[in-house]
N, C-alpha and C positions, 0 to 999 in steps of 0.2 A: 703452678695452679692458675696463675693469671693468664698464661698462654692458652691453657685448656678452656678457660671461660670465654676468652676472645674467640677461639675457634668454634666453641659451641654457639655463641651469639651469631657468628657469621653463617654457621650451618643453618640455624633456625631462620635467619634472615633470607637466605637463599630458598629454603623450604617454603617460607611464606610467599615469596615472589612466584614460586613455581607451583602454586596451588592447583592449577589445571595443567596436566601434562599434554603433549601434542598427540592426543588420540581422542576419538569421538566418545569413547566410553567415559573418559575423564571430563571432557569438555561439556558433555550433556548433564553432568552432575551440578553444573552451575544453574541456579534457579533463575527463571526469567524475571528481570526487574519489573516490579509491580506497575510501574507507570504505563507499560505497554498494554497490559490487560485492562487497566483503568481507562485508557484513552478511547478505545472502541471505534473511532472513526478517523481515518486519515485520507490524505489526497495524494495520489500518484500523479506524476507529471512526466509525460514522454515528449521530449523536445530535442531536436537535433537536425542534422543535415536532411534527413528524410522529411522534415517539415516543409521543405521547399517544394518538391513535387507533390507531396501531400495527396497521394492518390493510391487507391487499391480497388481491385475488382469487387463487384457485388456478388460474384459467384463464390460458392463454397465447394467448388469442384475438387479441390485438394484437401477438403476436410477442415478441421479445426485450425483457425488462424489464417485461412485463405485471404481474408479481407483486412489483415493487419497492414496498415500503410507504412509502418516503421520498417517493414521487411522489403521495401521497394527495390533496393539494390540487389538483394538475393533473388527476388522474383525475375528480375531482368536477366540474370545469368543462369538460373537453374532450368535447363532445357528439359528436365525430367518432369516438370510440373505441367499439369493440364492448363493452368492459368498463365503459363509463361508467355504465350503468344499475345494475350491481351495486354500484358505489360509492355512487351516489345512494340506492339502496334501503337499504344498510347504514347510511349516514349518517343518513337520516331515522328509521330504526328505533331506532338506538342513541342518537343525539344530537339528535333532533328538528330536524334541519336547521340547527343553530347555526352561526354564521359560523366559518370555519376559524381566523381570527385569535384567537378567544376561547380556543382551545386553549393559547395561550401562558400563560394564567393557571394552567393545570393542569400545565404543565411545571415541576415544583417541584424535582426533583433532591434530594429530602429525604434519600435514602439514599446520595448521592454521597460517597464517601470517596476522594479522589485518591491517597492513600498506598496504600490497599488495591488500587485499580485498578493502580497502578504495580507493586505486588508481584506481582499476577496476570500482568501483561504480562511482567515480568522472568522469572518462572518458566516462561513458555511457551517461552523460548529466543529470543524475538524480540529483534532488535537496534535496531529503530526503530519509531516509532509515528506514524501520520498521522491526525489528528483533523479532522472536518468543522468548520471554523471558520464556514462559511456555506454552506448548501446552496441549491438553486434557490428555496426559499421566502423567502430574504433575511434570515432571522433569524440573528443573529451570537451566538456563544458567548463573545464578549468585549465590553467596553463600547465599541463602535464609535461614534464621534461622528457618522458618516454614517448610522447606523441607529438614530436616536433612538426610544426606546420600542418598539423591535423588536429587543431584544437581552437577553441573560441577566442583565444587571445592572439594567436598568430595569423588567423585568417577569419574572414566573415565579420562577426560582431566586434572583434578587437577589444573584448572585455571579458573579465572573469565572471561569467554568468552565474556559475555555481556559488562563488564567493559572495557576490552581490545579493543573490536571493537568500543565501544562508543568513546573512546579517539581518536582513529585513524580517525573515520568518522568525528568527530567534528573538528579535526585538518585540515581536507580538506575543511572546510567551509560548510559542509552539515548538514542538520537538522537530528536529531536522534530520533526515536520513538520505542515503544515496543508494540508488540502484547501480550495480556494476556488472557488466557482462564479462565473464571469464574469457570467453572465446571471441575471436574476430574473424568474420567471414574470409577476408582476403588479405590479411596481414601475412606477408611472406614468411616471417618467423614462425607464426602459428602453424602454417600449412607445411613447413619443412623441418622445423626444429623446435618441438614443443618444450623441451627442457629449457632451452635458451629463452624462448618466449616467456615462460613462467618466471625465470630468474631475472631477466632484464626488463620485462615490461609489466606483467600482471602483478606480481608481488610488490615491486616498488611503487606501482600506481596505487594499490590498495593502502599501502602504508602511508603514502603521501596524503591520500584523502583523509585518513584518520588523524595524522599528526598535524596537518595544516588546517583542517576544518572541524575536527572533533564532532563527528556525527553521533546521533543517538541510535541510528539504525544503519546497518550495512546489509543491503538486499542483493544477494547474489543471483545470477541467472546465466544462461548460455553454458551450462555445466554438463549437458547431456552427452557430449562426445566422449567423455572419459570418466572413470570412477574417481572418487575423492582422493585415493592414494596417488593417482597419476597427477592430479592437480596440485598436490602437496600443500593443501590449505590448512591442515591441522596445526602445523607449527605456527603459522600466522595467527590462527585463532587462539592458540596458547599465549602468544605475545599480547594479543588484543585483550584477553580476559585477565592476564596477570600483570602487565606492565604499562599498557597504554593509558593516556590521560582519561579515557572514557571507559576504563575497565569495569567500573561498578554500574554504569548506566546503559551501556550499549546493548542492543539486541541484534541477533542475526536470524535470517530465515533458514530454510532447509534446502536451498539450491546450491550445493557445493560439490556435486559429483553426480554421476548417473545413478548412484546407489544411495543418495542421501534424502531424497524427497519423502516427506512424511515419516522420517526416521531419525534425523538429527537436526539440531538447531534450537534456538530460543522459541521459535514458533514455526508451525507448518503453514504452507501456502496452498490455496486452491485458486483456480483461474477460470472465470466464466463457468463456475460449477452450479449444479443443481443443489443449492444449499440445504434443501429439505432432507437430502440424503447424507449430508456431511456429519460425521460423528468422530470427534477427537477427544482424548483425555488430556491433551496438551494445548496451550495457547495456540490459536490459529487465526488465519487472515484470508479472506476472500478478496482477490483483486480482479477488477474488471473496469471497462470504460463506461461512460455514460452512453456512448454509441457502441458500435461493434468493433472499432479499431482503437488501439491505444494511441498511436501517433495520429495527428489530425488528418482526416481524409475529406477532401473536397467532394468526394463521390458519394458520401453518405446522404441518405434522405431522412426526412423528419420521422418516419415510422421506425427508423432504426435506433432512434434515441429513446432511452427509458424516460417515462413520465416521472414526475415528482412522487406520485402515488407509489409507483413500482419501486423507486429508490428508497423511500422511507420504509415501505413494507419489507424490503430486502434487508435494510439495516436492522430493523426490529427482529426479524427471524434469525439473522446471524448472531446478534447479541444474545438472544434468548438461548442460543446453542453454545455460548461461551466464546464466540469469535469476534473478530474485528472486520470492518469493511474498509478496504483501501480502494477508493473510487478515483478513477483516472480522468484527467483532462489532457487534451492535446492542444497546446497553443499553436498559433500560426508561426511561420518563419519570421514574421515581423515583430513578434513578441506580444501580439494581442491574443487575449483569451476569447474564443468564439462566444458570442452573446448567449446562445442557447445553453452553453455550459455554465456561464455565469448565472443564468436564470435558475438552472437546476440546483446549483450550489446555494443560491440565496433561499430557495424554497426549503431546502433541507435545514439550513441555518434557522429559518423562522420556526420550523417544527421543533428543533432541538432547544431553542430558547425557552419554549414552554415545557418540553418534556425531557430535557436532558438529564434530569434527576433519575429517570428510569433507565438511562443508558450508561452514562459515565460512572465508572467505579463499581458497576454491578457485576454479578456473576450469574451463571445459569442456575435455575432453580431445580434442585434434584427432584426427580419423580414429579415433574410438572404435569398438571392435568393436560390431557390431549383433547383439544376442542378446535373446531374449525375457526380460523382467523382470530384465535386468542393465543397470546404469547406471554411468557412470564420471565421476569428477572428478579433478583433479590439484592438487598444491600442493608447492612446493619439489622434492624428489627422490622424491616419492611419488605413486603413482596409487591411487585408492580405487575398489574394485569393490564396488558396492552391489547386493545382490540383494533384490528385494521379495517373494521367495517362498523359503522354506527349501528348500535342495537339499542332499542328501548329497554330491553331486559337482557342482562348478561348473567349467565350461569356457569359455574365452574365447581368441580369437585375438589374440595380442600379439607385437609385433616383437622385444621383448627379454625375456630371462629376468630376473625380479626376484631380488635378492640375499636377500630375506627376505619372507615372507608371514605376516601375523598377523591375527587378528580383533579389532576394537575391543571392549573390555570383557571380553575373555577372556585369561587368563594362559597357558592351555595352548598348546603349540606347534601350528602348523598344517602338515600335510603337503601337499606340492605337487610337481608335476613340470612340466617345460617341454620339449616335444619338437616339432620341426617347426613352431614358431611357435604351438603350442597350449599354453596354461597349463591345467593340471588341478589343482584344489584339492579335497582331501578335507576335508569339514566336520568340525570337532571334535565329539566326543560330549558333548552337553550334557544336563543334567537340568533340571527346572523351577527348581532353586535356582541353577544355574550359567549358565542362559540369560541373557545380559546385557540383552535387550530384546525387545520385540514389533515387529511390522510390517515391519521390514527389517533386514538384517544387513550389516556392512561388513568387507571384507577390505582391509587396507592392504598394498600392494605397494611395497616400498622398492627403489630403484635406486642 
């Protein structure tokens, strides 16, 4: 009888550990940890060897992503692209045709101060950070054993950039995640022996990232060459959700195979999307740069950068639709964050300090009224009406009369009426000194 009980306990133990089996049907039964939906705003960081040339064409001749500076190496080699010659001409003129790999020696990160970075990210109001641990060029920002002499410790900066930033970001109370490209453009193993590449490089690297740095997010990309079964990531995800140290807190996106986008994952991703047209019943995240490139591009002009108005309005609309905004910055090769990017982050942080209550921890309002430049979120017994344009009188169709209406950041009472299902708010009289913020204003409706 004792042996039977021991066997039963062992069986139950194994069963508990194997809660999620290595298939997407089972993996997708895991609910998305609430912290991700509560966070709403994160910072993406594209930083690597591509930050040295830091250049992309202004042309969109090849469509979406033509001006992504992080694709510099691929643009130099892909003769099928219309923009190929522009890259070759620039590379020959500026770098005399030097091999791309030699740029690693110039990726020195001599101005990189992880504590300063973390402070800037914290002040932006972001709640999480996603760093490119390895982009499609294969260069890793941590000392990966599978990327000998093509990582930030063996060459270039000679330091664990990922580890240093992780410690500083977590010390500020922010969540930390890693972007990881499944494929690599010119890795001989990838191009000739996919199974060996997966077994000896991809899977060991992802496991090392998780075990060594315990991320809150694993953000896959570069998945489009093969379906998820070919990449064999489901067994890894089963381990991640069942046994890893971050099994209860980690979230993953939906880029794990040519057949997984908007289908599998803790959350779905969009990229430079028209967010007004996005509609998901699952947690989702829009990723985009402040400019038009993810990696830093010296060729971008001022008009290519989003204004603070545009960024705040975008965040508001995304959150009102139940999503998160992952806003990208592209540091320079020396480790400095371009000042215009710092300014935009500071402006967003200033707005969130006043109005974060209407963003963090909220959910989309079901059957929200449709009105020009009005957006709604909800939390507990409150509805937040966010207007992205100052209006002396705000009207919205609402089913119930609120018990109280106030404006975030303003102490003066707000006058309102509710008649026939129409809420009418008279905006408070504000002076430049009493105006709590720029860009958008929030009315809190308490029920």
